[in-house]
TIVEX-12337 format. One record per residue (C-alpha): residue in one letter; residue number from 1; z, y, x. Coordinates in steps of 0.25 Angstrom, whole numbers, plus 5000, padded with zeros to 4 digits. Example, Ala and Ser with C-alpha at 12.3 -4.5 7.8 and 13.67 -1.06 7.14 Angstrom:
! TIVEX-12337
[r "A"; 1; [5031; 4982; 5049]]
[r "S"; 2; [5029; 4996; 5055]]
//
This chain:
! TIVEX-12337
[r "M"; 1; [5611; 5486; 5365]]
[r "D"; 2; [5606; 5477; 5353]]
[r "K"; 3; [5616; 5468; 5346]]
[r "L"; 4; [5619; 5456; 5354]]
[r "D"; 5; [5620; 5442; 5350]]
[r "I"; 6; [5632; 5436; 5357]]
[r "L"; 7; [5635; 5421; 5358]]
[r "F"; 8; [5650; 5420; 5361]]
[r "V"; 9; [5657; 5407; 5365]]
[r "E"; 10; [5672; 5409; 5362]]
[r "D"; 11; [5682; 5400; 5356]]
[r "D"; 12; [5693; 5410; 5354]]
[r "P"; 13; [5691; 5420; 5342]]
[r "Y"; 14; [5700; 5430; 5348]]
[r "D"; 15; [5693; 5431; 5361]]
[r "A"; 16; [5680; 5431; 5354]]
[r "K"; 17; [5684; 5444; 5346]]
[r "L"; 18; [5689; 5450; 5359]]
[r "V"; 19; [5675; 5448; 5366]]
[r "E"; 20; [5668; 5453; 5353]]
[r "S"; 21; [5676; 5465; 5352]]
[r "A"; 22; [5674; 5468; 5367]]
[r "V"; 23; [5659; 5467; 5365]]
[r "R"; 24; [5659; 5476; 5353]]
[r "R"; 25; [5667; 5486; 5361]]
[r "S"; 26; [5657; 5486; 5372]]
[r "G"; 27; [5646; 5491; 5362]]
[r "I"; 28; [5639; 5478; 5360]]
[r "E"; 29; [5635; 5474; 5346]]
[r "A"; 30; [5634; 5459; 5345]]
[r "S"; 31; [5633; 5447; 5336]]
[r "W"; 32; [5642; 5435; 5340]]
[r "T"; 33; [5640; 5420; 5339]]
[r "R"; 34; [5653; 5414; 5344]]
[r "V"; 35; [5654; 5399; 5347]]
[r "D"; 36; [5666; 5391; 5353]]
[r "T"; 37; [5660; 5377; 5354]]
[r "E"; 38; [5649; 5371; 5363]]
[r "A"; 39; [5641; 5366; 5350]]
[r "E"; 40; [5642; 5380; 5344]]
[r "F"; 41; [5637; 5386; 5357]]
[r "L"; 42; [5625; 5377; 5358]]
[r "A"; 43; [5621; 5380; 5344]]
[r "A"; 44; [5623; 5395; 5347]]
[r "L"; 45; [5613; 5394; 5359]]
[r "D"; 46; [5602; 5391; 5349]]
[r "S"; 47; [5602; 5406; 5345]]
[r "P"; 48; [5599; 5418; 5353]]
[r "H"; 49; [5610; 5426; 5359]]
[r "D"; 50; [5611; 5438; 5368]]
[r "V"; 51; [5623; 5435; 5376]]
[r "L"; 52; [5634; 5424; 5377]]
[r "L"; 53; [5648; 5426; 5379]]
[r "T"; 54; [5657; 5414; 5382]]
[r "D"; 55; [5672; 5411; 5384]]
[r "F"; 56; [5674; 5402; 5397]]
[r "K"; 57; [5684; 5392; 5391]]
[r "L"; 58; [5681; 5386; 5377]]
[r "P"; 59; [5687; 5373; 5371]]
[r "S"; 60; [5675; 5364; 5372]]
[r "F"; 61; [5667; 5371; 5384]]
[r "N"; 62; [5667; 5383; 5393]]
[r "A"; 63; [5658; 5394; 5398]]
[r "L"; 64; [5652; 5386; 5409]]
[r "K"; 65; [5647; 5376; 5398]]
[r "V"; 66; [5642; 5387; 5389]]
[r "L"; 67; [5634; 5393; 5401]]
[r "D"; 68; [5628; 5380; 5404]]
[r "L"; 69; [5624; 5378; 5390]]
[r "V"; 70; [5617; 5392; 5389]]
[r "A"; 71; [5609; 5388; 5402]]
[r "E"; 72; [5605; 5374; 5396]]
[r "R"; 73; [5601; 5380; 5383]]
[r "G"; 74; [5593; 5391; 5390]]
[r "A"; 75; [5600; 5402; 5382]]
[r "D"; 76; [5595; 5416; 5385]]
[r "F"; 77; [5607; 5425; 5385]]
[r "P"; 78; [5618; 5429; 5395]]
[r "A"; 79; [5632; 5423; 5395]]
[r "L"; 80; [5645; 5429; 5398]]
[r "V"; 81; [5658; 5422; 5400]]
[r "V"; 82; [5670; 5429; 5393]]
[r "T"; 83; [5683; 5422; 5396]]
[r "G"; 84; [5698; 5425; 5397]]
[r "A"; 85; [5700; 5421; 5411]]
[r "I"; 86; [5690; 5415; 5422]]
[r "D"; 87; [5692; 5414; 5437]]
[r "D"; 88; [5681; 5417; 5447]]
[r "E"; 89; [5676; 5403; 5449]]
[r "L"; 90; [5674; 5401; 5434]]
[r "A"; 91; [5667; 5414; 5433]]
[r "A"; 92; [5658; 5411; 5444]]
[r "D"; 93; [5655; 5397; 5437]]
[r "C"; 94; [5651; 5405; 5424]]
[r "V"; 95; [5641; 5414; 5432]]
[r "K"; 96; [5635; 5401; 5438]]
[r "H"; 97; [5633; 5395; 5424]]
[r "G"; 98; [5626; 5407; 5420]]
[r "A"; 99; [5636; 5417; 5415]]
[r "A"; 100; [5631; 5432; 5416]]
[r "D"; 101; [5646; 5437; 5417]]
[r "Y"; 102; [5660; 5434; 5413]]
[r "L"; 103; [5671; 5442; 5407]]
[r "L"; 104; [5686; 5441; 5404]]
[r "K"; 105; [5691; 5442; 5390]]
[r "D"; 106; [5701; 5452; 5394]]
[r "R"; 107; [5691; 5461; 5401]]
[r "L"; 108; [5680; 5463; 5391]]
[r "A"; 109; [5677; 5478; 5394]]
[r "R"; 110; [5664; 5475; 5401]]
[r "I"; 111; [5659; 5464; 5391]]
[r "G"; 112; [5649; 5473; 5385]]
[r "D"; 113; [5643; 5477; 5399]]
[r "A"; 114; [5643; 5462; 5403]]
[r "I"; 115; [5636; 5458; 5391]]
[r "Q"; 116; [5625; 5468; 5392]]
[r "S"; 117; [5624; 5466; 5407]]
[r "A"; 118; [5622; 5451; 5405]]
[r "I"; 119; [5612; 5453; 5394]]
[r "A"; 120; [5604; 5463; 5403]]
[r "R"; 121; [5604; 5453; 5415]]
[r "H"; 122; [5600; 5441; 5407]]
[r "R"; 123; [5589; 5449; 5401]]
[r "A"; 124; [5584; 5453; 5415]]
[r "Q"; 125; [5585; 5439; 5420]]
[r "R"; 126; [5577; 5434; 5408]]
[r "E"; 127; [5566; 5444; 5410]]
[r "R"; 128; [5566; 5441; 5424]]
[r "R"; 129; [5565; 5426; 5421]]
[r "Q"; 130; [5554; 5428; 5411]]
[r "A"; 131; [5546; 5436; 5421]]
[r "E"; 132; [5548; 5426; 5431]]
[r "E"; 133; [5544; 5415; 5422]]
[r "K"; 134; [5532; 5423; 5417]]
[r "L"; 135; [5527; 5425; 5432]]
[r "L"; 136; [5529; 5410; 5434]]
[r "V"; 137; [5521; 5407; 5422]]
[r "E"; 138; [5510; 5417; 5426]]
[r "A"; 139; [5509; 5411; 5440]]
[r "R"; 140; [5509; 5397; 5435]]
[r "A"; 141; [5498; 5401; 5425]]
[r "R"; 142; [5490; 5407; 5436]]
[r "I"; 143; [5491; 5395; 5445]]
[r "V"; 144; [5486; 5386; 5433]]
[r "L"; 145; [5475; 5395; 5430]]
[r "H"; 146; [5470; 5396; 5444]]
[r "A"; 147; [5471; 5381; 5445]]
[r "M"; 148; [5462; 5380; 5432]]
[r "L"; 149; [5452; 5389; 5438]]
[r "A"; 150; [5452; 5382; 5451]]
[r "R"; 151; [5450; 5369; 5445]]
[r "S"; 152; [5439; 5375; 5436]]
[r "L"; 153; [5431; 5380; 5448]]
[r "A"; 154; [5433; 5367; 5455]]
[r "R"; 155; [5428; 5359; 5443]]
[r "G"; 156; [5415; 5367; 5442]]
[r "S"; 157; [5408; 5367; 5428]]
[r "A"; 158; [5413; 5354; 5423]]
[r "V"; 159; [5420; 5356; 5409]]
[r "E"; 160; [5422; 5341; 5405]]
[r "G"; 161; [5435; 5334; 5403]]
[r "P"; 162; [5439; 5332; 5418]]
[r "A"; 163; [5436; 5346; 5422]]
[r "A"; 164; [5444; 5352; 5410]]
[r "A"; 165; [5455; 5343; 5414]]
[r "D"; 166; [5455; 5348; 5428]]
[r "V"; 167; [5454; 5363; 5425]]
[r "L"; 168; [5465; 5361; 5414]]
[r "A"; 169; [5474; 5353; 5423]]
[r "P"; 170; [5483; 5364; 5429]]
[r "L"; 171; [5488; 5368; 5415]]
[r "L"; 172; [5494; 5354; 5414]]
[r "E"; 173; [5501; 5354; 5427]]
[r "P"; 174; [5516; 5354; 5426]]
[r "G"; 175; [5522; 5368; 5424]]
[r "A"; 176; [5509; 5374; 5422]]
[r "V"; 177; [5510; 5378; 5407]]
[r "A"; 178; [5525; 5377; 5402]]
[r "G"; 179; [5525; 5367; 5391]]
[r "L"; 180; [5511; 5363; 5391]]
[r "V"; 181; [5510; 5348; 5388]]
[r "G"; 182; [5495; 5346; 5385]]
[r "L"; 183; [5482; 5352; 5386]]
[r "R"; 184; [5468; 5349; 5379]]
[r "Y"; 185; [5454; 5354; 5380]]
[r "E"; 186; [5446; 5352; 5367]]
[r "R"; 187; [5431; 5356; 5366]]
[r "E"; 188; [5422; 5354; 5354]]
[r "G"; 189; [5433; 5345; 5347]]
[r "E"; 190; [5434; 5336; 5359]]
[r "L"; 191; [5445; 5334; 5368]]
[r "V"; 192; [5440; 5337; 5382]]
[r "F"; 193; [5454; 5337; 5390]]
[r "E"; 194; [5468; 5334; 5387]]
[r "G"; 195; [5479; 5334; 5397]]
[r "R"; 196; [5494; 5333; 5397]]
[r "G"; 197; [5504; 5343; 5404]]
[r "E"; 198; [5519; 5341; 5404]]
[r "A"; 199; [5527; 5330; 5397]]
[r "P"; 200; [5522; 5329; 5382]]
[r "A"; 201; [5531; 5336; 5372]]
[r "A"; 202; [5536; 5330; 5359]]
[r "E"; 203; [5531; 5343; 5351]]
[r "T"; 204; [5519; 5351; 5356]]
[r "F"; 205; [5511; 5363; 5352]]
[r "E"; 206; [5497; 5367; 5355]]
[r "L"; 207; [5490; 5380; 5360]]
[r "R"; 208; [5475; 5381; 5359]]
[r "R"; 209; [5466; 5390; 5367]]
[r "G"; 210; [5451; 5391; 5363]]
[r "L"; 211; [5441; 5390; 5374]]
[r "D"; 212; [5430; 5399; 5369]]
[r "T"; 213; [5419; 5408; 5374]]
[r "P"; 214; [5411; 5419; 5366]]
[r "S"; 215; [5400; 5408; 5365]]
[r "E"; 216; [5407; 5395; 5366]]
[r "R"; 217; [5419; 5387; 5362]]
[r "M"; 218; [5423; 5379; 5374]]
[r "G"; 219; [5435; 5371; 5368]]
[r "T"; 220; [5450; 5373; 5366]]
[r "L"; 221; [5462; 5371; 5376]]
[r "V"; 222; [5474; 5365; 5369]]
[r "F"; 223; [5488; 5367; 5376]]
[r "V"; 224; [5499; 5358; 5371]]
[r "F"; 225; [5513; 5363; 5373]]
[r "D"; 226; [5527; 5357; 5372]]
[r "A"; 227; [5533; 5363; 5359]]
[r "A"; 228; [5545; 5367; 5367]]
[r "A"; 229; [5537; 5375; 5377]]
[r "R"; 230; [5539; 5390; 5377]]
[r "R"; 231; [5527; 5398; 5373]]
[r "G"; 232; [5525; 5412; 5377]]
[r "I"; 233; [5514; 5423; 5379]]
[r "E"; 234; [5512; 5419; 5393]]
[r "T"; 235; [5509; 5404; 5389]]
[r "G"; 236; [5498; 5409; 5379]]
[r "Q"; 237; [5492; 5418; 5389]]
[r "F"; 238; [5492; 5407; 5400]]
[r "L"; 239; [5485; 5397; 5390]]
[r "D"; 240; [5475; 5408; 5387]]
[r "Q"; 241; [5472; 5409; 5402]]
[r "A"; 242; [5471; 5394; 5404]]
[r "A"; 243; [5461; 5393; 5393]]
[r "A"; 244; [5453; 5404; 5398]]
[r "A"; 245; [5453; 5398; 5412]]
[r "F"; 246; [5448; 5385; 5406]]
[r "L"; 247; [5438; 5392; 5397]]
[r "G"; 248; [5433; 5398; 5410]]
[r "H"; 249; [5431; 5385; 5416]]
[r "L"; 250; [5423; 5380; 5404]]
[r "V"; 251; [5414; 5392; 5403]]
[r "R"; 252; [5411; 5392; 5418]]
[r "G"; 253; [5408; 5377; 5417]]
[r "E"; 254; [5399; 5379; 5405]]
[r "A"; 255; [5392; 5390; 5413]]
[r "E"; 256; [5391; 5382; 5426]]
[r "R"; 257; [5385; 5370; 5418]]
[r "R"; 258; [5375; 5379; 5411]]
[r "L"; 259; [5371; 5385; 5424]]
[r "V"; 260; [5369; 5372; 5431]]
[r "D"; 261; [5361; 5367; 5419]]
[r "S"; 262; [5352; 5380; 5419]]
[r "L"; 263; [5350; 5379; 5435]]
[r "A"; 264; [5346; 5364; 5433]]
[r "E"; 265; [5336; 5368; 5422]]
[r "K"; 266; [5330; 5379; 5431]]
[r "E"; 267; [5330; 5371; 5443]]
[r "E"; 268; [5322; 5360; 5435]]
[r "L"; 269; [5313; 5371; 5430]]
[r "L"; 270; [5310; 5376; 5444]]
[r "R"; 271; [5308; 5362; 5450]]
[r "E"; 272; [5298; 5360; 5438]]
[r "I"; 273; [5291; 5373; 5441]]
[r "H"; 274; [5290; 5371; 5456]]
[r "H"; 275; [5285; 5356; 5453]]
[r "R"; 276; [5274; 5361; 5444]]
[r "V"; 277; [5270; 5373; 5453]]
[r "K"; 278; [5269; 5363; 5465]]
[r "N"; 279; [5261; 5353; 5456]]
[r "N"; 280; [5251; 5364; 5451]]
[r "L"; 281; [5249; 5370; 5465]]
[r "A"; 282; [5247; 5356; 5471]]
[r "A"; 283; [5237; 5354; 5460]]
[r "V"; 284; [5230; 5367; 5463]]
[r "A"; 285; [5230; 5363; 5478]]
[r "G"; 286; [5224; 5350; 5475]]
[r "L"; 287; [5213; 5356; 5466]]
[r "I"; 288; [5209; 5366; 5478]]
[r "S"; 289; [5209; 5354; 5488]]
[r "L"; 290; [5199; 5346; 5479]]
[r "E"; 291; [5190; 5359; 5478]]
[r "A"; 292; [5191; 5360; 5493]]
[r "E"; 293; [5186; 5346; 5495]]
[r "R"; 294; [5175; 5349; 5486]]
[r "C"; 295; [5171; 5362; 5492]]
[r "V"; 296; [5159; 5362; 5501]]
[r "D"; 297; [5160; 5376; 5506]]
[r "E"; 298; [5170; 5375; 5518]]
[r "A"; 299; [5175; 5389; 5517]]
[r "A"; 300; [5178; 5387; 5503]]
[r "R"; 301; [5185; 5374; 5506]]
[r "N"; 302; [5194; 5380; 5516]]
[r "V"; 303; [5198; 5391; 5506]]
[r "L"; 304; [5202; 5380; 5496]]
[r "V"; 305; [5209; 5372; 5507]]
[r "D"; 306; [5217; 5385; 5511]]
[r "L"; 307; [5220; 5388; 5496]]
[r "G"; 308; [5225; 5374; 5493]]
[r "G"; 309; [5234; 5375; 5506]]
[r "R"; 310; [5240; 5387; 5500]]
[r "I"; 311; [5243; 5381; 5487]]
[r "S"; 312; [5249; 5369; 5493]]
[r "S"; 313; [5258; 5377; 5501]]
[r "M"; 314; [5263; 5384; 5488]]
[r "A"; 315; [5264; 5370; 5481]]
[r "L"; 316; [5273; 5365; 5493]]
[r "V"; 317; [5283; 5376; 5491]]
[r "H"; 318; [5285; 5372; 5476]]
[r "E"; 319; [5285; 5357; 5480]]
[r "M"; 320; [5296; 5360; 5490]]
[r "L"; 321; [5304; 5368; 5480]]
[r "Y"; 322; [5303; 5357; 5470]]
[r "A"; 323; [5306; 5345; 5479]]
[r "R"; 324; [5319; 5352; 5485]]
[r "G"; 325; [5324; 5357; 5472]]
[r "G"; 326; [5327; 5371; 5478]]
[r "F"; 327; [5320; 5383; 5472]]
[r "T"; 328; [5324; 5395; 5481]]
[r "G"; 329; [5315; 5391; 5492]]
[r "I"; 330; [5310; 5380; 5502]]
[r "D"; 331; [5314; 5376; 5516]]
[r "F"; 332; [5305; 5384; 5526]]
[r "Q"; 333; [5304; 5373; 5536]]
[r "D"; 334; [5302; 5361; 5526]]
[r "Y"; 335; [5291; 5370; 5519]]
[r "A"; 336; [5284; 5373; 5532]]
[r "R"; 337; [5284; 5359; 5537]]
[r "E"; 338; [5280; 5353; 5524]]
[r "L"; 339; [5268; 5363; 5522]]
[r "A"; 340; [5263; 5359; 5536]]
[r "V"; 341; [5262; 5344; 5532]]
[r "R"; 342; [5255; 5348; 5519]]
[r "V"; 343; [5245; 5357; 5526]]
[r "A"; 344; [5242; 5346; 5536]]
[r "Q"; 345; [5241; 5335; 5525]]
[r "S"; 346; [5231; 5344; 5518]]
[r "V"; 347; [5221; 5344; 5529]]
[r "G"; 348; [5222; 5329; 5533]]
[r "D"; 349; [5230; 5321; 5543]]
[r "D"; 350; [5220; 5322; 5554]]
[r "V"; 351; [5225; 5336; 5558]]
[r "G"; 352; [5236; 5330; 5566]]
[r "E"; 353; [5251; 5333; 5565]]
[r "F"; 354; [5254; 5347; 5560]]
[r "A"; 355; [5269; 5350; 5561]]
[r "P"; 356; [5272; 5365; 5563]]
[r "L"; 357; [5285; 5369; 5569]]
[r "V"; 358; [5294; 5376; 5559]]
[r "E"; 359; [5305; 5384; 5564]]
[r "C"; 360; [5314; 5392; 5555]]
[r "P"; 361; [5329; 5392; 5550]]
[r "K"; 362; [5333; 5384; 5537]]
[r "L"; 363; [5326; 5392; 5527]]
[r "R"; 364; [5322; 5392; 5512]]
[r "V"; 365; [5310; 5400; 5509]]
[r "P"; 366; [5310; 5407; 5495]]
[r "L"; 367; [5298; 5402; 5486]]
[r "E"; 368; [5290; 5415; 5487]]
[r "A"; 369; [5290; 5415; 5502]]
[r "A"; 370; [5288; 5400; 5503]]
[r "V"; 371; [5275; 5401; 5496]]
[r "T"; 372; [5270; 5413; 5504]]
[r "F"; 373; [5275; 5406; 5517]]
[r "G"; 374; [5269; 5393; 5512]]
[r "I"; 375; [5255; 5398; 5510]]
[r "M"; 376; [5255; 5405; 5524]]
[r "L"; 377; [5260; 5393; 5531]]
[r "S"; 378; [5250; 5384; 5524]]
[r "E"; 379; [5238; 5393; 5529]]
[r "L"; 380; [5244; 5393; 5543]]
[r "Y"; 381; [5246; 5378; 5543]]
[r "S"; 382; [5232; 5375; 5537]]
[r "R"; 383; [5226; 5383; 5549]]
[r "S"; 384; [5234; 5376; 5559]]
[r "V"; 385; [5231; 5362; 5554]]
[r "A"; 386; [5216; 5366; 5553]]
[r "R"; 387; [5217; 5370; 5568]]
[r "G"; 388; [5224; 5357; 5572]]
[r "A"; 389; [5237; 5364; 5575]]
[r "G"; 390; [5248; 5353; 5577]]
[r "G"; 391; [5258; 5348; 5586]]
[r "G"; 392; [5268; 5359; 5585]]
[r "S"; 393; [5258; 5370; 5587]]
[r "V"; 394; [5262; 5377; 5574]]
[r "S"; 395; [5275; 5383; 5571]]
[r "V"; 396; [5281; 5391; 5560]]
[r "T"; 397; [5293; 5399; 5563]]
[r "L"; 398; [5302; 5407; 5553]]
[r "R"; 399; [5313; 5417; 5558]]
[r "A"; 400; [5321; 5428; 5551]]
[r "R"; 401; [5317; 5443; 5554]]
[r "E"; 402; [5329; 5449; 5561]]
[r "S"; 403; [5327; 5464; 5557]]
[r "A"; 404; [5335; 5470; 5546]]
[r "E"; 405; [5323; 5475; 5538]]
[r "K"; 406; [5317; 5460; 5539]]
[r "K"; 407; [5330; 5454; 5534]]
[r "G"; 408; [5326; 5441; 5526]]
[r "V"; 409; [5312; 5441; 5532]]
[r "W"; 410; [5307; 5429; 5540]]
[r "R"; 411; [5296; 5429; 5550]]
[r "V"; 412; [5286; 5417; 5549]]
[r "E"; 413; [5279; 5413; 5562]]
[r "Y"; 414; [5267; 5403; 5562]]
[r "T"; 415; [5262; 5399; 5575]]
[r "E"; 416; [5250; 5390; 5578]]
[r "K"; 417; [5246; 5388; 5593]]
[r "G"; 418; [5233; 5382; 5589]]
[r "G"; 419; [5227; 5368; 5585]]
[r "L"; 420; [5216; 5360; 5590]]
[r "D"; 421; [5207; 5371; 5591]]
[r "A"; 422; [5214; 5385; 5592]]
[r "R"; 423; [5201; 5393; 5589]]
[r "T"; 424; [5196; 5385; 5577]]
[r "S"; 425; [5200; 5390; 5563]]
[r "P"; 426; [5202; 5382; 5551]]
[r "S"; 427; [5189; 5388; 5545]]
[r "G"; 428; [5181; 5381; 5556]]
[r "S"; 429; [5175; 5393; 5563]]
[r "E"; 430; [5178; 5391; 5578]]
[r "G"; 431; [5183; 5403; 5585]]
[r "S"; 432; [5187; 5410; 5572]]
[r "S"; 433; [5201; 5417; 5572]]
[r "L"; 434; [5213; 5409; 5567]]
[r "I"; 435; [5217; 5422; 5560]]
[r "S"; 436; [5204; 5422; 5552]]
[r "D"; 437; [5209; 5409; 5544]]
[r "L"; 438; [5222; 5415; 5540]]
[r "Y"; 439; [5217; 5426; 5530]]
[r "F"; 440; [5228; 5422; 5520]]
[r "V"; 441; [5239; 5421; 5530]]
[r "G"; 442; [5234; 5435; 5536]]
[r "M"; 443; [5236; 5441; 5522]]
[r "V"; 444; [5250; 5436; 5521]]
[r "V"; 445; [5254; 5440; 5535]]
[r "A"; 446; [5249; 5454; 5532]]
[r "Q"; 447; [5258; 5454; 5520]]
[r "Y"; 448; [5270; 5449; 5526]]
[r "G"; 449; [5270; 5457; 5539]]
[r "G"; 450; [5266; 5447; 5549]]
[r "S"; 451; [5255; 5444; 5559]]
[r "I"; 452; [5244; 5433; 5563]]
[r "V"; 453; [5241; 5432; 5578]]
[r "E"; 454; [5231; 5422; 5584]]
[r "E"; 455; [5231; 5421; 5600]]
[r "S"; 456; [5226; 5410; 5609]]
[r "G"; 457; [5225; 5400; 5597]]
[r "T"; 458; [5239; 5403; 5593]]
[r "L"; 459; [5241; 5408; 5579]]
[r "R"; 460; [5254; 5416; 5575]]
[r "V"; 461; [5257; 5420; 5561]]
[r "E"; 462; [5269; 5429; 5558]]
[r "F"; 463; [5274; 5434; 5544]]
[r "D"; 464; [5287; 5438; 5537]]
[r "L"; 465; [5292; 5431; 5524]]
[r "E"; 466; [5305; 5436; 5517]]
[r "F"; 467; [5314; 5424; 5514]]
[r "G"; 468; [5327; 5432; 5514]]
[r "D"; 469; [5340; 5428; 5521]]
[r "G"; 470; [5344; 5418; 5510]]
[r "A"; 471; [5333; 5409; 5514]]
[r "V"; 472; [5340; 5404; 5526]]
[r "E"; 473; [5349; 5392; 5524]]
[r "P"; 474; [5362; 5389; 5531]]
//
């Protein structure tokens, strides 16, 4: 064992030499600090010692007072009572006041073992206490860090003063960080947030943590501690973790803000694109309409009218995308009904009411499929309007294909039961087949695996379009 520093409270020089001799005979090498008054004892407590030996009865105080002073001053060493005579009750009182053991001066044979045992038990107790304190600090640190993370996620991307105060608030709660009396967040030379923790101290010191990323300096966290607070490796590590958690909040906030700004710019660009495409298509359709009005040849005029209708159906897709602010697709029902109105208006008000029955789930049709579907539906509507179909005689149905190989594929069914003249085609030739006027529709139907059936004045057109499962809205 290394040489021990023993603090000895004894007023009798003879007894002091007796105890010192017994310790030396036990094989313990020691340096001694002997005191016999309370003032001397208090002064000696300011120095570190390995063990305390004290007589029970002293002129101005006793062993119980000595033990109480050791506890009050937080002295970190074991204490043993060495006295001439002591009854069981006083011995028990000494143990209750913190004595590790007690010995009689006329029975000092075991003093060496008693001292070594007391030091070993005290060291074990100290290590256990330190381990428990470390676990408590770590648990408290995890709670604080989790609270910071939860507040950061709840606050979203805001990094202004109120948001910083909310995220940093768990650090300032009582007992969260021992000795922390204040906290500041500074950025670009300006104070963003300042908070107070425990009661202010007369003397303080500051620990600073930079909030830096490889590409950007995001400020500094300044932790203000009571000068009397204990500082350890665990405290420094916790401050590093707290600063990292707050830096994560700032980085995520900046990233979210940039993402929101970027999305807003892209949405504005898409709106402008759809708006211009719609205007350009409308202009082309208008020019074609003017040419159709000037055209003398009826067949050529019909071709121009059909072409203008197709372009108008494409323009309507972009118009709906622009008007509704969504760019992933358009509502199937709204589009089918609005297109019917546009087609009816394009041929004049004297054709009567044209309101097709549209049956389908709540569905958003992707842009590419919407254009194809719109051209097809415009052709069919135009033929139905020209033949005087109305009063619910036209229906458009959309249903999902159920087979596994057709997953994400939807079946479009268009049915017209006949208008004012079930055998008159839009081209004006009586008795001609309705199918003969659906040349374009026939090509698309052949491409998408469908059919066109005309029977007893009823026209039924079926074809597939692939929208995907994600097109259905809840």
